[in-house]
ZADO-1210 file (C-alpha; in nm, 4 decimals, padded with zeros to 6 digits):
<atoms>
<atom x="-07.0722" y="-01.3575" z="01.4183" code="UNK" pos="1"/>
<atom x="-06.8515" y="-01.5817" z="01.2031" code="UNK" pos="2"/>
<atom x="-06.4735" y="-01.5887" z="01.1987" code="UNK" pos="3"/>
<atom x="-06.4442" y="-01.6951" z="00.8337" code="UNK" pos="4"/>
<atom x="-06.7626" y="-01.5545" z="00.6771" code="UNK" pos="5"/>
<atom x="-06.9286" y="-01.2222" z="00.6070" code="UNK" pos="6"/>
<atom x="-07.3092" y="-01.2080" z="00.5746" code="UNK" pos="7"/>
<atom x="-07.4615" y="-00.9291" z="00.3676" code="UNK" pos="8"/>
<atom x="-07.8380" y="-00.8736" z="00.3641" code="UNK" pos="9"/>
<atom x="-08.0262" y="-00.6756" z="00.1027" code="UNK" pos="10"/>
<atom x="-08.4011" y="-00.7061" z="00.1328" code="UNK" pos="11"/>
<atom x="-08.4828" y="-01.0743" z="00.1602" code="UNK" pos="12"/>
<atom x="-08.1523" y="-01.1896" z="00.0105" code="UNK" pos="13"/>
<atom x="-07.8578" y="-01.2987" z="00.2255" code="UNK" pos="14"/>
<atom x="-07.5160" y="-01.3319" z="00.0622" code="UNK" pos="15"/>
<atom x="-07.2720" y="-01.5537" z="00.2491" code="UNK" pos="16"/>
<atom x="-06.9179" y="-01.4477" z="00.1598" code="UNK" pos="17"/>
<atom x="-06.6434" y="-01.6973" z="00.2369" code="UNK" pos="18"/>
<atom x="-06.3735" y="-01.4623" z="00.3610" code="UNK" pos="19"/>
<atom x="-06.0309" y="-01.6290" z="00.3593" code="UNK" pos="20"/>
<atom x="-05.8946" y="-01.4762" z="00.0378" code="UNK" pos="21"/>
<atom x="-05.5320" y="-01.5325" z="00.1367" code="UNK" pos="22"/>
<atom x="-05.5876" y="-01.9108" z="00.1138" code="UNK" pos="23"/>
<atom x="-05.8471" y="-01.8979" z="-00.1659" code="UNK" pos="24"/>
<atom x="-06.1311" y="-01.9648" z="00.0803" code="UNK" pos="25"/>
<atom x="-06.0028" y="-02.3142" z="00.1520" code="UNK" pos="26"/>
<atom x="-06.1842" y="-02.5298" z="00.4083" code="UNK" pos="27"/>
<atom x="-06.0661" y="-02.5986" z="00.7579" code="UNK" pos="28"/>
<atom x="-06.2558" y="-02.6958" z="01.0705" code="UNK" pos="29"/>
<atom x="-06.3541" y="-02.3333" z="01.1408" code="UNK" pos="30"/>
<atom x="-06.4912" y="-02.2730" z="00.7897" code="UNK" pos="31"/>
<atom x="-06.6944" y="-02.5946" z="00.8084" code="UNK" pos="32"/>
<atom x="-06.8381" y="-02.4983" z="01.1490" code="UNK" pos="33"/>
<atom x="-06.9152" y="-02.1427" z="01.0359" code="UNK" pos="34"/>
<atom x="-07.0873" y="-02.2516" z="00.7139" code="UNK" pos="35"/>
<atom x="-07.2932" y="-02.5100" z="00.9009" code="UNK" pos="36"/>
<atom x="-07.4070" y="-02.2565" z="01.1591" code="UNK" pos="37"/>
<atom x="-07.4773" y="-01.9858" z="00.9004" code="UNK" pos="38"/>
<atom x="-07.6879" y="-02.2139" z="00.6819" code="UNK" pos="39"/>
<atom x="-07.8940" y="-02.3259" z="00.9802" code="UNK" pos="40"/>
<atom x="-07.9459" y="-01.9706" z="01.1051" code="UNK" pos="41"/>
<atom x="-08.0443" y="-01.8316" z="00.7642" code="UNK" pos="42"/>
<atom x="-08.2802" y="-02.1210" z="00.6990" code="UNK" pos="43"/>
<atom x="-08.4618" y="-02.0479" z="01.0231" code="UNK" pos="44"/>
<atom x="-08.4812" y="-01.6719" z="00.9539" code="UNK" pos="45"/>
<atom x="-08.8254" y="-01.5994" z="00.8061" code="UNK" pos="46"/>
<atom x="-08.7030" y="-01.2669" z="00.6659" code="UNK" pos="47"/>
<atom x="-08.4590" y="-01.4461" z="00.4333" code="UNK" pos="48"/>
<atom x="-08.6059" y="-01.5471" z="00.0972" code="UNK" pos="49"/>
<atom x="-08.2891" y="-01.6595" z="-00.0854" code="UNK" pos="50"/>
<atom x="-07.9239" y="-01.7279" z="-00.0058" code="UNK" pos="51"/>
<atom x="-07.6250" y="-01.6583" z="-00.2307" code="UNK" pos="52"/>
<atom x="-07.2925" y="-01.8312" z="-00.1576" code="UNK" pos="53"/>
<atom x="-06.9856" y="-01.6410" z="-00.2797" code="UNK" pos="54"/>
<atom x="-06.6129" y="-01.6053" z="-00.2174" code="UNK" pos="55"/>
<atom x="-06.3913" y="-01.3049" z="-00.1497" code="UNK" pos="56"/>
<atom x="-06.0674" y="-01.2651" z="-00.3409" code="UNK" pos="57"/>
<atom x="-05.9613" y="-01.4487" z="-00.6550" code="UNK" pos="58"/>
<atom x="-06.1340" y="-01.7803" z="-00.5844" code="UNK" pos="59"/>
<atom x="-06.4754" y="-01.9142" z="-00.4921" code="UNK" pos="60"/>
<atom x="-06.3136" y="-02.1929" z="-00.2874" code="UNK" pos="61"/>
<atom x="-06.0018" y="-02.3981" z="-00.3532" code="UNK" pos="62"/>
<atom x="-06.1224" y="-02.6917" z="-00.1435" code="UNK" pos="63"/>
<atom x="-05.9475" y="-02.8229" z="00.1638" code="UNK" pos="64"/>
<atom x="-05.6828" y="-02.6174" z="00.3421" code="UNK" pos="65"/>
<atom x="-05.3466" y="-02.7929" z="00.2936" code="UNK" pos="66"/>
<atom x="-05.2481" y="-02.7485" z="00.6588" code="UNK" pos="67"/>
<atom x="-05.5806" y="-02.9017" z="00.7627" code="UNK" pos="68"/>
<atom x="-05.5198" y="-03.1918" z="00.5228" code="UNK" pos="69"/>
<atom x="-05.1711" y="-03.2480" z="00.6647" code="UNK" pos="70"/>
<atom x="-05.3106" y="-03.2593" z="01.0168" code="UNK" pos="71"/>
<atom x="-05.5755" y="-03.5066" z="00.9035" code="UNK" pos="72"/>
<atom x="-05.3042" y="-03.7267" z="00.7513" code="UNK" pos="73"/>
<atom x="-05.1377" y="-03.7525" z="01.0913" code="UNK" pos="74"/>
<atom x="-05.4620" y="-03.8143" z="01.2805" code="UNK" pos="75"/>
<atom x="-05.6225" y="-04.1472" z="01.3680" code="UNK" pos="76"/>
<atom x="-05.8905" y="-04.3055" z="01.1532" code="UNK" pos="77"/>
<atom x="-06.1562" y="-04.2228" z="01.4109" code="UNK" pos="78"/>
<atom x="-06.0485" y="-03.8564" z="01.4172" code="UNK" pos="79"/>
<atom x="-06.0527" y="-03.8491" z="01.0376" code="UNK" pos="80"/>
<atom x="-06.4013" y="-03.9994" z="01.0370" code="UNK" pos="81"/>
<atom x="-06.5249" y="-03.7310" z="01.2767" code="UNK" pos="82"/>
<atom x="-06.3733" y="-03.4588" z="01.0562" code="UNK" pos="83"/>
<atom x="-06.5264" y="-03.6109" z="00.7436" code="UNK" pos="84"/>
<atom x="-06.8669" y="-03.6316" z="00.9095" code="UNK" pos="85"/>
<atom x="-06.8544" y="-03.2615" z="00.9966" code="UNK" pos="86"/>
<atom x="-06.7716" y="-03.1781" z="00.6335" code="UNK" pos="87"/>
<atom x="-07.0459" y="-03.4090" z="00.5055" code="UNK" pos="88"/>
<atom x="-07.2896" y="-03.2563" z="00.7537" code="UNK" pos="89"/>
<atom x="-07.2097" y="-02.9037" z="00.6358" code="UNK" pos="90"/>
<atom x="-07.2688" y="-02.9960" z="00.2713" code="UNK" pos="91"/>
<atom x="-07.5964" y="-03.1666" z="00.3593" code="UNK" pos="92"/>
<atom x="-07.7119" y="-02.8671" z="00.5624" code="UNK" pos="93"/>
<atom x="-07.6477" y="-02.6422" z="00.2617" code="UNK" pos="94"/>
<atom x="-07.8101" y="-02.8839" z="00.0156" code="UNK" pos="95"/>
<atom x="-08.1217" y="-02.9311" z="00.2285" code="UNK" pos="96"/>
<atom x="-08.1938" y="-02.5667" z="00.3094" code="UNK" pos="97"/>
<atom x="-08.5593" y="-02.4871" z="00.2518" code="UNK" pos="98"/>
<atom x="-08.4654" y="-02.1522" z="00.0930" code="UNK" pos="99"/>
<atom x="-08.3427" y="-02.1224" z="-00.2670" code="UNK" pos="100"/>
<atom x="-07.9617" y="-02.1169" z="-00.2834" code="UNK" pos="101"/>
<atom x="-07.7349" y="-01.9787" z="-00.5553" code="UNK" pos="102"/>
<atom x="-07.3617" y="-02.0389" z="-00.5944" code="UNK" pos="103"/>
<atom x="-07.1895" y="-01.7302" z="-00.7388" code="UNK" pos="104"/>
<atom x="-06.8690" y="-01.8774" z="-00.8822" code="UNK" pos="105"/>
<atom x="-06.6274" y="-01.6130" z="-01.0078" code="UNK" pos="106"/>
<atom x="-06.2991" y="-01.8055" z="-00.9925" code="UNK" pos="107"/>
<atom x="-06.1633" y="-02.1421" z="-00.8848" code="UNK" pos="108"/>
<atom x="-06.4059" y="-02.3943" z="-00.7330" code="UNK" pos="109"/>
<atom x="-06.1867" y="-02.6946" z="-00.6689" code="UNK" pos="110"/>
<atom x="-06.2514" y="-03.0115" z="-00.4692" code="UNK" pos="111"/>
<atom x="-06.4779" y="-02.9114" z="-00.1851" code="UNK" pos="112"/>
<atom x="-06.5411" y="-02.5810" z="-00.3623" code="UNK" pos="113"/>
<atom x="-06.6953" y="-02.7730" z="-00.6519" code="UNK" pos="114"/>
<atom x="-06.8954" y="-02.9605" z="-00.3896" code="UNK" pos="115"/>
<atom x="-07.0348" y="-02.6335" z="-00.2533" code="UNK" pos="116"/>
<atom x="-07.1329" y="-02.5197" z="-00.6021" code="UNK" pos="117"/>
<atom x="-07.3047" y="-02.8543" z="-00.6634" code="UNK" pos="118"/>
<atom x="-07.4857" y="-02.8521" z="-00.3288" code="UNK" pos="119"/>
<atom x="-07.6503" y="-02.5178" z="-00.4094" code="UNK" pos="120"/>
<atom x="-07.9775" y="-02.5285" z="-00.6046" code="UNK" pos="121"/>
<atom x="-07.8486" y="-02.2963" z="-00.8763" code="UNK" pos="122"/>
<atom x="-07.4947" y="-02.2284" z="-00.9980" code="UNK" pos="123"/>
<atom x="-07.3990" y="-01.9162" z="-01.1943" code="UNK" pos="124"/>
<atom x="-07.0405" y="-01.9092" z="-01.3197" code="UNK" pos="125"/>
<atom x="-06.8148" y="-01.6449" z="-01.4624" code="UNK" pos="126"/>
<atom x="-06.6216" y="-01.7169" z="-01.7803" code="UNK" pos="127"/>
<atom x="-06.3172" y="-01.7047" z="-01.5525" code="UNK" pos="128"/>
<atom x="-06.4524" y="-01.9815" z="-01.3280" code="UNK" pos="129"/>
<atom x="-06.2763" y="-02.3159" z="-01.3193" code="UNK" pos="130"/>
<atom x="-06.3962" y="-02.6329" z="-01.1490" code="UNK" pos="131"/>
<atom x="-06.2301" y="-02.9662" z="-01.0673" code="UNK" pos="132"/>
<atom x="-06.2621" y="-03.2725" z="-00.8501" code="UNK" pos="133"/>
<atom x="-05.8896" y="-03.2692" z="-00.7864" code="UNK" pos="134"/>
<atom x="-05.8764" y="-03.5130" z="-00.4939" code="UNK" pos="135"/>
<atom x="-05.7054" y="-03.8040" z="-00.6738" code="UNK" pos="136"/>
<atom x="-05.4012" y="-03.5814" z="-00.7230" code="UNK" pos="137"/>
<atom x="-05.3609" y="-03.5954" z="-00.3446" code="UNK" pos="138"/>
<atom x="-05.4249" y="-03.9680" z="-00.3190" code="UNK" pos="139"/>
<atom x="-05.7801" y="-03.9306" z="-00.1897" code="UNK" pos="140"/>
<atom x="-06.1330" y="-03.9251" z="-00.3380" code="UNK" pos="141"/>
<atom x="-06.4127" y="-03.6645" z="-00.3620" code="UNK" pos="142"/>
<atom x="-06.6160" y="-03.8643" z="-00.1166" code="UNK" pos="143"/>
<atom x="-06.8143" y="-03.6143" z="00.0914" code="UNK" pos="144"/>
<atom x="-06.9001" y="-03.4017" z="-00.2119" code="UNK" pos="145"/>
<atom x="-06.9879" y="-03.6968" z="-00.4364" code="UNK" pos="146"/>
<atom x="-07.3671" y="-03.7090" z="-00.3739" code="UNK" pos="147"/>
<atom x="-07.4021" y="-03.3468" z="-00.4856" code="UNK" pos="148"/>
<atom x="-07.1548" y="-03.3527" z="-00.7743" code="UNK" pos="149"/>
<atom x="-07.3002" y="-03.6750" z="-00.9166" code="UNK" pos="150"/>
<atom x="-07.6490" y="-03.5285" z="-00.8792" code="UNK" pos="151"/>
<atom x="-07.5321" y="-03.2306" z="-01.0840" code="UNK" pos="152"/>
<atom x="-07.3256" y="-03.3930" z="-01.3604" code="UNK" pos="153"/>
<atom x="-07.4423" y="-03.7559" z="-01.3627" code="UNK" pos="154"/>
<atom x="-07.2523" y="-04.0797" z="-01.3267" code="UNK" pos="155"/>
<atom x="-07.1023" y="-04.0815" z="-01.6755" code="UNK" pos="156"/>
<atom x="-06.9271" y="-03.7467" z="-01.6364" code="UNK" pos="157"/>
<atom x="-06.8267" y="-03.8322" z="-01.2792" code="UNK" pos="158"/>
<atom x="-06.6393" y="-04.1420" z="-01.4004" code="UNK" pos="159"/>
<atom x="-06.4228" y="-03.9114" z="-01.6103" code="UNK" pos="160"/>
<atom x="-06.3659" y="-03.6158" z="-01.3830" code="UNK" pos="161"/>
<atom x="-06.3338" y="-03.8032" z="-01.0530" code="UNK" pos="162"/>
<atom x="-06.0431" y="-03.9958" z="-01.2043" code="UNK" pos="163"/>
<atom x="-05.8750" y="-03.7399" z="-01.4297" code="UNK" pos="164"/>
<atom x="-05.9075" y="-03.4347" z="-01.2032" code="UNK" pos="165"/>
<atom x="-05.9190" y="-03.2264" z="-01.5215" code="UNK" pos="166"/>
<atom x="-06.0008" y="-02.8593" z="-01.4954" code="UNK" pos="167"/>
<atom x="-06.3554" y="-02.7748" z="-01.6100" code="UNK" pos="168"/>
<atom x="-06.4171" y="-02.4337" z="-01.7639" code="UNK" pos="169"/>
<atom x="-06.7319" y="-02.2345" z="-01.7009" code="UNK" pos="170"/>
<atom x="-06.8593" y="-02.3183" z="-02.0488" code="UNK" pos="171"/>
<atom x="-06.7900" y="-02.6886" z="-02.0001" code="UNK" pos="172"/>
<atom x="-06.9607" y="-02.6706" z="-01.6597" code="UNK" pos="173"/>
<atom x="-07.2810" y="-02.5575" z="-01.8320" code="UNK" pos="174"/>
<atom x="-07.2510" y="-02.8329" z="-02.0910" code="UNK" pos="175"/>
<atom x="-07.2318" y="-03.1084" z="-01.8277" code="UNK" pos="176"/>
<atom x="-07.4992" y="-02.9663" z="-01.5972" code="UNK" pos="177"/>
<atom x="-07.2742" y="-02.8354" z="-01.3212" code="UNK" pos="178"/>
<atom x="-07.3564" y="-02.4679" z="-01.3836" code="UNK" pos="179"/>
<atom x="-07.6860" y="-02.3259" z="-01.5039" code="UNK" pos="180"/>
<atom x="-07.5367" y="-02.0129" z="-01.6603" code="UNK" pos="181"/>
<atom x="-07.1929" y="-01.8870" z="-01.7645" code="UNK" pos="182"/>
<atom x="-07.1499" y="-01.5136" z="-01.8214" code="UNK" pos="183"/>
<atom x="-06.8754" y="-01.2567" z="-01.8603" code="UNK" pos="184"/>
<atom x="-06.7079" y="-01.1644" z="-01.5328" code="UNK" pos="185"/>
<atom x="-06.8604" y="-00.8169" z="-01.5321" code="UNK" pos="186"/>
<atom x="-07.2088" y="-00.9612" z="-01.5896" code="UNK" pos="187"/>
<atom x="-07.1993" y="-01.2139" z="-01.3044" code="UNK" pos="188"/>
<atom x="-07.3780" y="-01.0062" z="-01.0422" code="UNK" pos="189"/>
<atom x="-07.6432" y="-00.8939" z="-01.2899" code="UNK" pos="190"/>
<atom x="-07.7212" y="-01.2542" z="-01.3807" code="UNK" pos="191"/>
<atom x="-07.7421" y="-01.3535" z="-01.0136" code="UNK" pos="192"/>
<atom x="-07.9759" y="-01.0576" z="-00.9529" code="UNK" pos="193"/>
<atom x="-08.1913" y="-01.1630" z="-01.2489" code="UNK" pos="194"/>
<atom x="-08.2355" y="-01.5120" z="-01.1043" code="UNK" pos="195"/>
<atom x="-08.3081" y="-01.3698" z="-00.7583" code="UNK" pos="196"/>
<atom x="-08.5768" y="-01.1462" z="-00.9100" code="UNK" pos="197"/>
<atom x="-08.7434" y="-01.4567" z="-01.0530" code="UNK" pos="198"/>
<atom x="-08.7152" y="-01.6427" z="-00.7222" code="UNK" pos="199"/>
<atom x="-08.8790" y="-01.3600" z="-00.5290" code="UNK" pos="200"/>
<atom x="-09.1922" y="-01.3927" z="-00.7417" code="UNK" pos="201"/>
<atom x="-09.2544" y="-01.7446" z="-00.6096" code="UNK" pos="202"/>
<atom x="-09.4213" y="-01.8396" z="-00.2839" code="UNK" pos="203"/>
<atom x="-09.1635" y="-01.9284" z="-00.0145" code="UNK" pos="204"/>
<atom x="-09.3580" y="-02.2277" z="00.1174" code="UNK" pos="205"/>
<atom x="-09.4159" y="-02.3636" z="-00.2315" code="UNK" pos="206"/>
<atom x="-09.0474" y="-02.3230" z="-00.3173" code="UNK" pos="207"/>
<atom x="-08.9524" y="-02.5225" z="-00.0082" code="UNK" pos="208"/>
<atom x="-09.2109" y="-02.7837" z="-00.1052" code="UNK" pos="209"/>
<atom x="-09.0719" y="-02.7929" z="-00.4597" code="UNK" pos="210"/>
<atom x="-08.7232" y="-02.8700" z="-00.3290" code="UNK" pos="211"/>
<atom x="-08.8590" y="-03.1480" z="-00.1096" code="UNK" pos="212"/>
<atom x="-09.0580" y="-03.2823" z="-00.4052" code="UNK" pos="213"/>
<atom x="-08.7451" y="-03.3130" z="-00.6191" code="UNK" pos="214"/>
<atom x="-08.5559" y="-03.4951" z="-00.3447" code="UNK" pos="215"/>
<atom x="-08.8382" y="-03.7460" z="-00.3059" code="UNK" pos="216"/>
<atom x="-08.9216" y="-03.8063" z="-00.6722" code="UNK" pos="217"/>
<atom x="-08.5840" y="-03.7969" z="-00.8492" code="UNK" pos="218"/>
<atom x="-08.4399" y="-04.1322" z="-00.9570" code="UNK" pos="219"/>
<atom x="-08.7439" y="-04.3292" z="-00.8406" code="UNK" pos="220"/>
<atom x="-08.9507" y="-04.5485" z="-01.0692" code="UNK" pos="221"/>
<atom x="-09.2937" y="-04.4050" z="-01.1491" code="UNK" pos="222"/>
<atom x="-09.4956" y="-04.6552" z="-00.9499" code="UNK" pos="223"/>
<atom x="-09.8163" y="-04.6326" z="-00.7487" code="UNK" pos="224"/>
<atom x="-09.6392" y="-04.4957" z="-00.4418" code="UNK" pos="225"/>
<atom x="-09.4801" y="-04.2101" z="-00.6369" code="UNK" pos="226"/>
<atom x="-09.8077" y="-04.1211" z="-00.8092" code="UNK" pos="227"/>
<atom x="-09.9921" y="-04.1221" z="-00.4766" code="UNK" pos="228"/>
<atom x="-09.7196" y="-03.9174" z="-00.3091" code="UNK" pos="229"/>
<atom x="-09.7276" y="-03.6472" z="-00.5775" code="UNK" pos="230"/>
<atom x="-10.1080" y="-03.6302" z="-00.5663" code="UNK" pos="231"/>
<atom x="-10.1032" y="-03.5955" z="-00.1878" code="UNK" pos="232"/>
<atom x="-09.8426" y="-03.3179" z="-00.1988" code="UNK" pos="233"/>
<atom x="-10.0407" y="-03.0991" z="-00.4395" code="UNK" pos="234"/>
<atom x="-10.3710" y="-03.1634" z="-00.2629" code="UNK" pos="235"/>
<atom x="-10.2181" y="-03.0512" z="00.0670" code="UNK" pos="236"/>
<atom x="-10.0693" y="-02.7360" z="-00.0826" code="UNK" pos="237"/>
<atom x="-10.3873" y="-02.6291" z="-00.2615" code="UNK" pos="238"/>
<atom x="-10.5576" y="-02.5732" z="00.0737" code="UNK" pos="239"/>
<atom x="-10.2840" y="-02.3470" z="00.2173" code="UNK" pos="240"/>
<atom x="-10.3171" y="-01.9711" z="00.2626" code="UNK" pos="241"/>
<atom x="-10.0183" y="-01.9223" z="00.0321" code="UNK" pos="242"/>
<atom x="-10.1885" y="-02.1105" z="-00.2524" code="UNK" pos="243"/>
<atom x="-10.5133" y="-01.9179" z="-00.2025" code="UNK" pos="244"/>
<atom x="-10.3227" y="-01.5897" z="-00.2047" code="UNK" pos="245"/>
<atom x="-10.1349" y="-01.6888" z="-00.5199" code="UNK" pos="246"/>
<atom x="-10.4544" y="-01.7683" z="-00.7071" code="UNK" pos="247"/>
<atom x="-10.6336" y="-01.4576" z="-00.5793" code="UNK" pos="248"/>
<atom x="-10.3405" y="-01.2380" z="-00.6849" code="UNK" pos="249"/>
<atom x="-10.3310" y="-01.3921" z="-01.0311" code="UNK" pos="250"/>
<atom x="-10.7034" y="-01.3449" z="-01.0869" code="UNK" pos="251"/>
<atom x="-10.6881" y="-00.9877" z="-00.9564" code="UNK" pos="252"/>
<atom x="-10.3815" y="-00.9167" z="-01.1716" code="UNK" pos="253"/>
<atom x="-10.1827" y="-00.7928" z="-00.8727" code="UNK" pos="254"/>
<atom x="-09.8549" y="-00.9037" z="-00.7136" code="UNK" pos="255"/>
<atom x="-09.8869" y="-01.1743" z="-00.4510" code="UNK" pos="256"/>
<atom x="-09.8294" y="-01.0759" z="-00.0910" code="UNK" pos="257"/>
<atom x="-09.4807" y="-01.2297" z="-00.0820" code="UNK" pos="258"/>
<atom x="-09.3490" y="-01.0277" z="-00.3785" code="UNK" pos="259"/>
<atom x="-09.1357" y="-00.7305" z="-00.2625" code="UNK" pos="260"/>
<atom x="-09.3317" y="-00.4053" z="-00.2813" code="UNK" pos="261"/>
<atom x="-09.0691" y="-00.2460" z="-00.5036" code="UNK" pos="262"/>
<atom x="-09.1051" y="-00.5352" z="-00.7497" code="UNK" pos="263"/>
<atom x="-08.8017" y="-00.7151" z="-00.8885" code="UNK" pos="264"/>
<atom x="-08.4794" y="-00.6079" z="-00.7177" code="UNK" pos="265"/>
</atoms>
């Protein structure tokens, strides 16, 4: 279905493999279009419980394809704006998926690749992973990825790394909030599977509501409108079939209906 991606499905988990290993899974217009379409399709698929984003070959994603960047340099400002909007739209589509998303970062995640890792809900990195916002080395800025990277690492760290373009190790990525876990290369898939097992225990509608809650509460002052909003959200969810099933399952000491029959995968 996608020229630059491979989609693997195991149970309720879809793994989206960026599949341009010869160019380290760098972005071009086709990759951006494919990722946008894949995220939309998987988000609408009720059989999908979680999405893992990964890269074939040595790298997770090395950012923008150099040939694509050269073409953009020769294009008009309006054409550049249209290109940038498509990239920004892809990142937003990934970041706003209702399903849990995990970035599986085994190698380089540079520029836009670091943006993809930041846009996912959860990032698991190998000890061999390396991140960077390398754009200033090319005379540009990490503009489209900035909302997601700053959300992950905060303004203070962004002031450093947006300007220095320093390489960030997997361990350093955990320290600054970019990655949730860093593990040995041969333990990467096991750690991703462990997190997926935990995700599959939660109710899908409540997980989507939890993501929306974070987006609406983060970085807002705790005023009357926030307090009222949070009260309304929980009162609405308590009356749903999913909430009733969750409580019934807990009291009966049985798995909830949404938990895979085989238990943790």
